[in-house]
N, C-alpha and C positions, 0 to 999 in steps of 0.2 A: 636651807638653800631654796630660794624661788622658784619655782617652776618655771620651764622653758616651754613656751608654745610654739608648734611647729604646723607650718602650713601644707598640705600635699600638694606635689605639683602639677601643672596642668598639662594635659595631654591631647591630641589628635579624637577632636569629637567628645573633649570634657565638659561639662556644666560651667558656664561663664559665670553663674550668680553667685550670690556673695555663699562661701563654701563656711559651714561650722568647722573650727580649728580643732584639730586632734589635739590633747594634751599628755606630755609626756615629761614624767619626773626623771631627772636624771640625778643617779645616786652619786655619782663620782662626775668628773668633767670629761672623760675618756670610755665610759659604758653605760649607753642608753639602755632604757627598757623599752622594745618594741611592743606598743599594745597588739591587742587578741583581735584584728581586723579580717574581715571575711575574704574570701579570693573572689578573684573575676570571675563574675559567672555570664552565661549566655542566656540574655530574657529573652531577645527574639530573635527569628532567622533572617538573613538577607533572602527577599525573592532572587529568582533569576530575573539579570539583566537585558535586554532587548538592546543590539546595538545595531549600524549600518556599514558597512567597507566604504572607508571613504569619508566617514563622519566621525571627526571628535567625540569623544565621550567623556562625561567626569561624573565621580560617583564617589559619597562619603560612606564606605564601607562599614564605618563605625555606628551609622545612620543616628548621628549627634548625640552619643552615647548612649541611645537606646535599646543597640546591639546588646552591650556590656557596661556590666555596672558592677563598682565595687563600692557600696554606699559609705564606706567609713572611711575610705582614702581618696577614691575619684583620682588618683595619680596612672590612668593607666597611659603606658605605650603602646603603639601597633606595629606592624608590619605585615604586608601582604606578599605571597607567593602564587605566580601563576603556573600551571602545567595543562597540557603537555610543553604549551610554548608559550609566550605573551601576546604571541598576535597583534603585535604594537603599541601594547598598554605597556604601562609602566605605574607603581605607586610610591607615593610618600607617604609613610605615616598610615592611617589610614583612607587617604583621597588616591583615590584608582584614576585615571586620565590614559589620553592615548588616542589616535586611530586605529582601529583596527583594519589590519592588512588585505584581510581574506575571509570568506566564509568560513564559518568551524564553532564550534564550543570552546571555550577557554573556563578551565575552573581555577578559581581564585579561593586561597586560603588565607582568612584574616586572622592575625594572633593577635590578643591584649595581655600586655604582660604588666605587673604592679612591681611595686617597689623591691618585694620580696622574691621575684622570681618566678610567680605563680602564673599561671596562662589559663585561658581559656580564647577556643578557636570557632570559629566558624568558615564553612563550605559552600561556596555558593557560584553557579553558573552566570557566565558573560557570552550572549549568544549574537553572534555578528553575523548578520542575513548579506544578502546581495544585495546592492543597490535597487531602486527599482521595482521591487518587488508589489503587487497589487494585491486587494484586498477583493474577498469573494463578492462578486452582488447577488444578492438571494431573493426570490422573491416573498409579499410577506404573507400569503399565502402558502404551505408548503405544497409541493408538487406530490401528486398519488403515487406512491411505492407499493402499501403492502397489497396484500391480495383483499380486503376487503375495500378499500378507495379505488385499486387499480385490480379488479377481479380476472382471472386468464379465462380468455373464450373458451368456448365450449368443443371446439375439437383439442384443445387438452387431455379434455375428459373422454373421449370418445377413442374407440378404437382406433389404432394405423396399425403398420406394421410393424406387431414386434409387443403391442399391448398400447398402452396409454402413456402420455408423456407424463401423467401426476403420477403414474408408477414410480417414476425414476428420482422423483422430487429428494434431492438428499439435506433440504432444508433442515437444520436440526431444533425440535420442540423448544432448544434454550434460545435461539437465538431468531425470532421469527423479524420477517421484515417489518419496520415500521415505517413510517413516513418521516419523523425526526430522525432515526437511526440511519435509514438512506441517504436523507437530507447532508447529515454530517460524513458520511461514506461517500458523497460525491466531492465535497470538499477535499478533503484528504485525498482520493482518488487523481484529482488533477491542482493539487499544489506541489509547486515547486519545490518547497520547504521539506519535503520528504528527503531530500537526496540529499549528499555531502555539499554540492556546492552549488543549491540554488536554482539548478537549470533544469534539472529530468523529472518530473513525475510520473506515476503509473500510466496516463494517458498517453505519454512521450511515445510509448510501445505500443499498447493498447488505443487505437486512434478510432476514435468514433466515425471516422469518415468512410474508415475502411472493417466496419461491424467488430470495431473494437479488436483488431489485429495489425500488421504492418506487412507490408507489401517489402519490407526488404529480405532477403535472405535472413540477416544474423540483424538486431537492433543493436543499435550503440550507447554503450552503459556512460557511466559519470564521469570517467577518465578517458573517453575513447575508445573504452575496449569495445569486443565485439561479444556476444549473449552466447552460450554455448549450441543453441540450438535457434531453431526458428520460433518467432513470438507468435502463440497461439489465441486465435480467436477465445473471445470469455461470452460471448451472445450467448442463453442458455445454459451457460454454465451450472445453473441450478438443477438441471436435468441429466444427473448421471447416478444411477442408483448405487454404484459402489462409492461415493462420496469421495474418492480422491482427486488428487489433481498434479498437474503439469503434465508432460509427454510421458513420463515415467514414473508417474504416480507417487513421484515419494512424498508430497504432502500427502499427510491421512487425512484431511478436510479442509474445505477452503477456509475456514479461519485461520488456518495453518498456514497455507500457501500465501495469502494475501501478506506477512509479515515477512517472507523470504527475500523477495527480489528486493525490499528496503534496506535487508542486513547484507545484502551479497553484495562484495565488494567490486566487482564490475557492474553491477547493473546500477545502485542507488548508493553506496556505500556509508551505508549508516550501519550504528549499534541504535539497540531500542532505547539504551538510557540519553544516548545523544538527541534521539527523535524526541521522546517526550519531553526534556529540557526545552527544545524548540518549539514544540508545540504549548509547552509553559508559555513560552516569550513571547507567544504570538497571540493579541488581543481577541481574534473573533471564536478561538475554540472552547473558551470556558464555559461562554452559552450554547454553543452548539452540542456539547456533550452534558449540560445540563437537559438540555431539550431534549436529548434523545435518551440520557438514562436516570434521570431523577436528582441528580447530583453534579456538581462540575468539577469533579476528580477525574484526573487524565491518568489514564493507565496504557500500557500496550495491549491486554484486553481488550479492553475497551475498543480501541484502534480496531485489531481483527475483527471486533464483533460489526461495527459500525463500514468496514470495507466489504465484507465479506456478503453484509445486508444490500447494498448497493450494489455490487458485483450482481448478486443473486437476483435483482430487481432486472437488468439488464435481459428481459424476455423478448425475443421476436415473434412479433404477430399481426404484421403487418405485411408481408412479404403476397407475392399474385396467390404461390400456392394457398396460403391464407383464407383468399379471397374466393377459394373456389368453395368454402363452406358458410353453409348459412344457416343462423338457427341451430339445431340439434340433429341434423339430418346428414347423410354421407354428402361426400364430397361432390362435387359437381365440376368435374374438368375439362368436360364436352363444353360447356356453357362459359368457361375461363378460360382455358389454353389455347392456344392453336394448335393445330393437327399434329404439328412437328413436338410442339412440346406434350402435348396428349401422349404421342409416340414414346418421346422421352422419360414418361412416367410410367409408363407400362414395360420397359427396356431397366430403369432402377429396379423394381420389383426383378422382373424375370429373369435379370443377370447375378441376382442375388445381391446389389448394393443395399437393401433395407434390411438385410439381416446384422450387418453390423453397424449402419448408421438409421438406428429404430425408431421409431413412433412419428406422430405428424411434426414433430420437432427436430426430425435426424438427426438423432442423439446417438454417442456411441456405447454400444455396449459392454465392452470391457475393453483389454487390452489385448492388441494382434501381432502377430509377426506377419507382415505383407509381402516378406520376399522381395524388397528393395534390393538386395545384392544376393550374390551367391554366398558369401559369408558373412556372420554378423559382424559389423562395423562399430554400433555403439547398442551396448545391450539393453539399453530403455529402462525397462520395469523387469528385465530380466529376460536372456533368450533371445533378444532384440521384439520382441512388444513395447509397441506402444497406445496411448490412448489418443483418440482424434477427436479435435471438436466437434460442436455442432455443424452441421454445413450450412446453418442459415447465414447468408453474405459472403459465401463462398467464393464467389465471381468477383469481391471487391478484394481479396487478397494478395492477389499478384502472383505469390509463391506459394508452394504447397509442400506436404511433407513437413516432417518432425526436423529436418535438415534444408529446406527450402529446396530442393535439386528440381523440382519443375516448376516453368513459369508460365502455364498456360493450364486450363483445365481439359484441353484437348490432349496435351500431353500426359497428365493423369490418367484420362480414358484409355489412350493408347498404352500404357504403361498394364492395368488391368486388364486390357485385351489380349497382350500379346508380350508384356514383358516381364510379369512375374517371376523370380527366381527360384531354383531348387534349392532354398536356405532351408539348414536342418530344423530351423527351426519355426519352419514355413506353419502357417495356423490352416486347419484342416479345411476349412471353408473353400480356402484358395487350393486345394489338390486336386487332383481329376483322378482319374482312371489310374488303380497304378503307384498312386503318391504323386503323379507330377503334377508341377504346376497346373493350373488350371486354365484352359487358354477358353477366351467366351468367343470369339471369332467373332465377331461383329460387323456388320456391314457398316459402310461409310455413311450411309443416312442415320442406321441406329446409334453411332456416336456422335452422329452430328444432334441428333434429338435428346441426345442421352445429357451434354454441354447445354441444347437452349434447357430443359428440364430443370438444370441446375440455377441456370439464370432465376428461373421462376423463384427462386429459394431467396433471393434480394431480397431485403427489405428497407426500403429507400425512407421511410418515416423512421426508423430506429438509427438510419445515420445520421438526422438531425433535430431530433425531439431535445427540446430543450431541457428537461430533466435529467437527461444523461451529458449534456453537453458543459464545457468546460466555463464554468462562473467567474473565473479571474479574467474572463475578456472582458 
């Protein structure tokens, strides 16, 4: 019997050039002998696909026959499935098409099947970004962030109330600030792509104009929900010897802290997997990662390190208080402050404020229960204790304490003067004779002077510095 020559069927993305026929010898008219051909195999994976809400997209997920191969037969058929939803996408064979309906990440799974029912699959992400997103504008020469290119001022190494600022530095040896690393961190910090709906960035709540805090009592998250506590100012975050973060110190390092708001369902509403897919679909990130870390690999660990480098670089050194220091000598408050401000600085020390807000950077020394209420309504770090941010730019924040209950510095001063409650966990520093809440008994002039001193901690240059500003504007 003459051999019968059979041609493999042409599927989506198949090779359309001349195909060498496969020879099959039929021993009977009804019983073919199937040759041994290789199963479909994945040759190269599909990259993440970037799309935009409202803009049509079309993509051949077989990559023209490159993603999958069946060298002997070339007769593959394709199917694509979407999860968790198709988000406006459809598929016919290997062709993916449609118009994304909302920002988000869709996982597409393409399956190639040969005539024997054997399969190979590939999974890839289709990232739909909100329309109108900008790319960052960065200077040709990097801004100075590292201690080498932007050295800390002399007053940070000199003795202040409670010791030197440098003694409180929580920068780990494994994540020193570099100019390239902090540049990447700056872009990440201000990029709304780090939120689920592409509308919120870290800087949406940590606002440069307010000393990287927020004037709202509670900040509003990705779906309109409110944060559980008032947004803490992050200037001088580098200087806290305990090295823990958030009001309740639940983050053991700054590297841990910076990833938590991104993953918080109320705040930015992302998973780390989704975050990394979005960064992979954004063209400007790989060169920034290359510059910061030596390779273009995108990892959440590198995201945390870059963000932490940027946050630690936000150091307040340009306040009126800082201008009182010249060279390596002691502060010249008499030649820098008004008489009222100088009186306020004296009250700040004599009333005990400097014991908790220590050093020449006015940073917290520990967590404390300050007797805000007679009973503990928020356990914080345990027993109603909270970590306070640096007092730099405190006058710009508008609302104060972990719950934002006070709306002026005068109210804060009045509370510490007469309002501390007999809370069972009250810090010993705020107890007077017999363990009762301490009463400072400040005069009206003393209280006004203390507020005036707190205003000398405002660092206007920090609130406008280009190297900390939003590069997407």
